C-alpha positions as CSV (number, residue, x, y, z in Angstrom):
1,X,-125.9,-30.7,80.5
2,X,-124.1,-27.8,78.9
3,X,-121.8,-25.0,80.8
4,X,-119.8,-22.2,80.7
5,X,-117.8,-20.2,82.9
6,X,-117.2,-16.6,81.6
7,X,-114.3,-14.2,84.3
8,X,-111.5,-12.3,82.9
9,X,-109.1,-13.8,85.3
10,X,-108.2,-17.4,83.5
11,X,-107.1,-18.7,86.9
12,X,-110.8,-18.2,87.9
13,X,-112.0,-20.0,84.7
14,X,-109.4,-23.0,84.9
15,X,-110.2,-23.0,89.1
16,X,-114.0,-24.0,88.9
17,X,-113.7,-25.9,85.6
18,X,-111.9,-28.4,87.7
19,X,-114.1,-28.3,90.3
20,X,-117.6,-28.6,88.0
21,X,-115.8,-31.9,86.1
22,X,-115.2,-33.6,89.6
23,X,-118.6,-32.5,90.9
24,X,-120.6,-32.7,87.2
25,X,-117.6,-35.2,85.2
26,X,-121.2,-35.6,82.7
27,X,-121.6,-32.1,82.2
28,X,-119.7,-30.4,78.9
29,X,-118.2,-27.5,80.4
30,X,-116.6,-24.7,78.5
31,X,-114.4,-21.8,79.4
32,X,-113.8,-17.9,78.2
33,X,-111.8,-15.3,79.9
34,X,-111.7,-12.7,76.7
35,X,-115.0,-11.2,76.5
36,X,-115.2,-11.0,72.5
37,X,-115.5,-14.8,73.5
38,X,-117.6,-14.8,76.5
39,X,-119.7,-12.2,74.3
40,X,-119.6,-15.0,71.2
41,X,-120.5,-17.7,73.1
42,X,-124.0,-16.0,74.9
43,X,-124.9,-14.9,71.6
44,X,-124.0,-18.0,69.4
45,X,-125.0,-21.1,72.1
46,X,-128.1,-22.0,74.8
47,X,-126.0,-22.9,77.8
48,X,-127.9,-24.5,80.9
49,X,-126.0,-22.7,83.7
50,X,-124.0,-20.1,83.4
51,X,-121.4,-18.3,85.6
52,X,-121.1,-15.1,84.6
53,X,-118.3,-12.8,85.8
54,X,-119.6,-9.5,86.8
55,X,-117.0,-6.8,86.5
56,X,-115.9,-8.0,83.0
57,X,-113.6,-5.8,81.2
58,X,-115.2,-3.1,78.2
59,X,-118.5,-6.0,79.0
60,X,-121.5,-5.9,82.2
61,X,-122.1,-9.1,83.2
62,X,-125.0,-8.5,84.0
63,X,-126.9,-6.7,81.6
64,X,-124.7,-9.8,79.3
65,X,-127.3,-12.1,81.6
66,X,-130.1,-10.1,80.7
67,X,-129.7,-9.7,76.9
68,X,-129.0,-14.0,77.5
69,X,-132.3,-14.5,79.7
70,X,-134.1,-13.0,77.0
71,X,-133.2,-15.1,74.2
72,X,-133.1,-17.9,76.7
73,X,-134.7,-17.6,80.3
74,X,-134.7,-20.7,81.3
75,X,-130.7,-19.9,81.8
76,X,-129.4,-20.4,85.2
77,X,-127.1,-17.2,85.6
78,X,-124.3,-18.5,88.9
79,X,-122.8,-14.8,89.7
80,X,-118.7,-14.7,90.2
81,X,-117.1,-11.5,91.6
82,X,-115.5,-9.5,93.8
83,X,-117.7,-7.0,94.3
84,X,-120.7,-8.4,97.2
85,X,-121.8,-4.1,95.8
86,X,-122.8,-5.8,93.3
87,X,-125.0,-8.8,94.7
88,X,-129.2,-6.8,95.1
89,X,-128.6,-5.8,91.4
90,X,-128.0,-9.2,90.3
91,X,-130.7,-10.3,92.3
92,X,-132.8,-8.5,89.3
93,X,-131.7,-11.1,86.4
94,X,-133.5,-13.6,88.7
95,X,-130.1,-15.7,89.1
96,X,-129.6,-18.8,90.3
97,X,-126.9,-17.5,93.3
98,X,-123.9,-15.1,94.3
99,X,-121.1,-16.3,94.4
100,X,-118.3,-14.3,96.0
101,X,-114.8,-14.6,94.8
102,X,-111.9,-16.8,96.2
103,X,-114.8,-19.1,95.4
104,X,-114.6,-23.2,97.0
105,X,-115.6,-26.1,95.8
106,X,-118.2,-26.4,98.0
107,X,-120.0,-23.1,97.0
108,X,-119.7,-24.4,94.1
109,X,-121.7,-27.6,95.0
110,X,-123.9,-25.5,97.0
111,X,-124.4,-23.2,93.8
112,X,-125.8,-26.3,92.0
113,X,-127.9,-27.9,94.3
114,X,-130.5,-24.8,94.0
115,X,-130.3,-23.5,91.1
116,X,-133.2,-21.8,89.6
117,X,-134.2,-24.1,87.1
118,X,-132.6,-27.8,88.0
119,X,-130.9,-29.7,85.5
120,X,-131.1,-33.7,85.3
121,X,-127.8,-34.1,83.9
122,X,-128.9,-37.9,82.5
123,X,-129.2,-37.9,79.4
124,X,-131.2,-39.5,76.4
125,X,-127.6,-40.7,75.4
126,X,-126.1,-42.1,79.1
127,X,-129.7,-44.6,80.2
128,X,-128.7,-45.9,76.2
129,X,-125.4,-46.4,77.2
130,X,-126.4,-47.2,80.9
131,X,-127.9,-50.5,78.5
132,X,-125.2,-50.6,76.5
133,X,-121.3,-52.0,75.8
134,X,-120.6,-48.6,77.4
135,X,-122.6,-48.9,80.3
136,X,-121.6,-52.6,80.7
137,X,-117.0,-52.0,79.9
138,X,-117.6,-49.1,82.2
139,X,-119.3,-51.1,85.0
140,X,-116.4,-53.1,85.3
141,X,-113.5,-50.9,85.3
142,X,-114.8,-49.7,88.5
143,X,-115.7,-52.7,89.9
144,X,-111.8,-53.6,88.8
145,X,-110.0,-50.1,89.9
146,X,-112.2,-50.5,93.8
147,X,-110.9,-54.6,94.2
148,X,-107.2,-53.1,93.2
149,X,-107.4,-50.1,95.9
150,X,-107.1,-47.3,93.0
151,X,-108.6,-44.2,92.5
152,X,-110.0,-42.7,89.9
153,X,-107.3,-40.1,89.6
154,X,-104.4,-43.1,89.5
155,X,-105.7,-44.9,87.0
156,X,-105.7,-41.4,85.4
157,X,-102.3,-40.9,85.7
158,X,-101.3,-44.7,84.7
159,X,-103.0,-43.4,81.5
160,X,-102.1,-40.3,80.8
161,X,-105.7,-38.6,80.7
162,X,-107.9,-36.3,82.3
163,X,-109.5,-37.6,85.1
164,X,-112.9,-36.5,84.0
165,X,-112.1,-39.2,80.7
166,X,-112.0,-42.3,83.6
167,X,-115.3,-40.6,84.9
168,X,-116.6,-40.7,81.6
169,X,-115.5,-44.2,81.1
170,X,-116.8,-45.7,84.2
171,X,-120.5,-44.0,83.9
172,X,-121.0,-45.5,80.4
173,X,-120.7,-41.7,78.6
174,X,-117.5,-42.9,76.5
175,X,-115.7,-45.9,75.8
176,X,-111.8,-46.4,75.8
177,X,-110.0,-47.8,72.3
178,X,-108.8,-51.1,72.3
179,X,-105.4,-49.5,73.4
180,X,-106.8,-48.2,76.4
181,X,-108.7,-51.2,77.1
182,X,-105.4,-53.6,76.9
183,X,-103.7,-51.4,78.5
184,X,-106.2,-51.0,82.0
185,X,-106.6,-54.5,81.6
186,X,-103.5,-54.8,82.4
187,X,-102.9,-52.5,84.7
188,X,-106.4,-54.4,87.2
189,X,-104.2,-57.5,86.7
190,X,-107.5,-59.4,85.1
191,X,-108.0,-61.3,81.9
192,X,-109.2,-58.9,78.8
193,X,-112.7,-60.9,78.1
194,X,-112.5,-60.2,82.0
195,X,-112.7,-56.6,81.5
196,X,-115.4,-56.8,78.6
197,X,-116.8,-60.4,78.0
198,X,-120.3,-61.6,79.2
199,X,-120.6,-61.2,83.3
200,X,-120.5,-63.9,85.4
């Protein structure tokens, strides 16, 4: 799943991305706050979901969304703005929904649950990984983490990585390198072969 968060306020972009990374840890999320960058990404990249600020400097988010939908008609447009007066106009583009600032994680989750064009977060690569070494090690990482009473965030802090990285390991989307696997074994207090060996 590929998502664009487009707003001229970087703090808003960063906040939405942070919530999305927790809600959709396997999604490919791109943020942009400069109008030229937003326009370029919309023209050159096919996104499943676009969180689109309506009132962009030197650009109109609704018009930009119309142009996106002409090229990629199954794009889910979720408008974000501080001006509710744009709500009716935004629905002319068959938007998935309209979010009024300030935007909460609960509102984002509700928007994702009611997409006009539902998007599966399960990819062929994820299915393949589930039955590969990556998926197996991911399940072991989650098992030992939970047994030790550690949160994903705590593991991320101990390894100096991001929370989405730990999500990706446990879901089998990514596999930690050998040095990290050794550190994980040490954190969990298990032998290396218990983390990567045959399941018993």
